[in-house]
C-alpha positions as CSV (number, residue, x, y, z in Angstrom):
1,M,112.0,-11.0,41.2
2,N,115.4,-10.0,42.5
3,N,118.1,-12.7,43.4
4,L,120.2,-11.7,46.3
5,L,123.4,-13.1,47.2
6,K,124.0,-13.6,50.9
7,R,127.1,-15.0,52.3
8,A,126.8,-16.6,55.8
9,T,129.7,-18.4,57.5
10,G,131.5,-19.0,54.4
11,V,128.6,-20.7,52.6
12,L,126.8,-19.1,49.7
13,L,123.2,-19.0,50.0
14,F,120.9,-17.9,47.4
15,T,117.6,-16.6,48.3
16,I,114.8,-15.3,45.7
17,G,113.2,-12.0,46.9
18,V,109.5,-12.4,46.6
19,S,107.2,-9.5,47.2
20,L,103.7,-10.6,48.6
21,A,101.2,-7.9,48.7
22,A,97.8,-8.0,50.0
23,P,95.3,-8.4,47.2
24,V,93.4,-5.1,46.4
25,C,89.6,-5.2,46.8
26,A,87.6,-2.9,44.7
27,D,85.7,-0.3,46.7
28,T,82.2,0.1,45.5
29,T,80.6,1.6,48.7
30,P,80.3,5.4,48.1
31,D,80.6,8.1,50.7
32,T,77.2,9.2,52.2
33,F,75.3,11.3,49.9
34,T,71.9,13.2,50.5
35,F,69.0,14.8,48.5
36,T,67.4,17.9,49.7
37,P,63.6,17.5,50.3
38,M,61.2,19.8,48.5
39,Y,58.1,21.4,50.0
40,N,54.8,22.9,48.8
41,V,55.2,21.2,45.5
42,R,52.3,21.4,43.1
43,R,50.1,18.3,43.1
44,L,51.0,15.7,40.3
45,F,53.9,18.0,39.6
46,P,56.9,15.8,37.9
47,A,59.6,16.9,40.6
48,V,63.2,16.8,39.6
49,E,65.9,17.1,42.4
50,I,67.8,20.1,41.2
51,E,71.1,19.9,43.0
52,G,71.8,16.0,42.2
53,A,74.1,14.0,44.6
54,L,77.7,13.7,43.7
55,I,79.1,10.1,44.1
56,T,82.6,9.9,45.8
57,G,84.7,7.3,47.5
58,I,84.4,4.5,45.1
59,D,87.2,3.2,42.9
60,Q,85.2,1.0,40.8
61,P,81.8,1.2,39.0
62,A,79.1,0.7,41.8
63,P,75.7,-0.6,41.1
64,I,72.8,1.9,41.2
65,S,69.0,1.3,41.8
66,V,65.9,3.3,42.4
67,I,62.4,2.6,44.3
68,N,59.4,4.8,43.3
69,G,60.9,7.1,40.6
70,E,63.9,7.4,38.2
71,Y,67.3,8.5,38.3
72,A,69.7,10.0,35.5
73,T,73.5,9.9,35.5
74,P,75.9,11.7,33.1
75,S,76.2,8.6,31.0
76,A,72.7,7.8,30.5
77,G,69.1,9.5,30.5
78,W,66.2,9.0,32.9
79,T,65.6,5.3,33.9
80,S,64.1,3.1,36.6
81,G,66.2,0.3,35.9
82,P,69.4,-0.8,37.6
83,G,72.8,0.4,36.4
84,F,76.1,1.5,37.4
85,V,78.1,4.7,38.4
86,V,81.4,5.8,38.6
87,N,83.4,8.0,41.2
88,G,82.7,11.7,40.2
89,D,79.1,11.0,38.7
90,I,76.3,13.2,39.8
91,V,73.2,11.5,39.9
92,Y,69.6,13.3,39.6
93,V,66.2,11.8,40.8
94,R,62.9,12.4,40.3
95,H,59.2,11.2,40.8
96,T,55.6,12.6,40.3
97,A,54.3,14.3,43.5
98,S,51.3,13.0,44.9
99,A,47.8,13.9,44.0
100,G,46.9,14.8,47.4
101,F,47.1,17.9,49.5
102,D,50.1,17.9,52.0
103,T,51.1,14.3,51.1
104,P,54.6,13.1,50.9
105,T,56.1,11.2,48.1
106,T,59.6,9.3,48.4
107,T,62.1,7.8,46.1
108,I,64.9,6.0,47.3
109,L,68.3,5.7,45.4
110,T,70.9,3.2,46.2
111,V,74.3,3.3,45.1
112,G,76.9,0.3,46.3
113,G,74.5,-0.3,49.1
114,V,74.2,3.3,50.5
115,S,70.8,4.6,50.3
116,A,69.3,8.1,50.3
117,P,65.6,9.3,50.3
118,F,64.3,12.0,48.1
119,T,61.0,13.4,49.4
120,T,58.5,16.0,48.1
121,R,55.5,17.2,49.9
122,T,52.7,18.7,48.1
123,V,50.9,22.2,49.1
124,R,48.3,22.2,51.8
125,R,44.7,22.9,51.1
126,S,44.8,26.0,53.3
127,A,47.4,27.5,50.6
128,L,44.5,28.7,48.5
129,T,43.1,32.0,49.8
130,M,40.2,34.1,48.5
131,G,41.0,37.5,47.2
132,A,39.0,40.2,45.9
133,V,35.2,40.0,45.1
134,R,34.0,42.2,42.3
135,D,32.5,41.7,38.9
136,F,35.5,40.7,36.9
137,N,33.8,39.5,33.7
138,G,31.3,42.4,33.5
139,D,28.1,40.1,33.7
140,G,26.6,42.0,36.6
141,H,27.5,39.1,39.1
142,A,30.1,39.2,41.9
143,D,33.0,37.2,40.8
144,M,35.9,35.8,43.4
145,I,39.6,35.6,42.6
146,W,41.4,32.9,44.3
147,R,45.2,33.0,44.7
148,N,47.4,30.2,45.6
149,E,49.8,31.5,48.0
150,V,52.5,29.1,47.2
151,T,52.8,29.1,43.4
152,G,51.1,32.6,42.8
153,D,48.5,31.2,40.5
154,T,45.3,32.8,40.5
155,T,41.9,31.6,39.5
156,V,38.9,33.8,38.6
157,R,35.4,32.0,39.8
158,C,32.7,33.8,38.0
159,G,29.4,34.2,39.9
């Protein structure tokens, strides 16, 4: 504190300089973040968000939680339990895609009260197309080859 000497009309007055600053509150609400949806995912595929979400706009550790999946941060491995993130962390999310065709699965990540979905949608049944028909295995019967147009996988069906 500073003591300031003031002279007013011949009388010495002492005042004590006190600085009153507003209290500083911790900011644990991050800027908006997003995840890119994934389409034509294989059924039951353990999907991982490859890009991750950069957490910015906080000056104190912020609480993090996930619904219907798991998340990972630089300071921890994959978990579905609550935790904390700091400014500059990149958070990844993952879940297992649906067993059904053309079915969405969504994981919700919440950081400091801000939520973002990560959604995958499985391949459509029509992605499987029949290819050539001939005797692939040499047994004298016509065989069919099926190709998944999304993944490129092929299956030979012997007749």
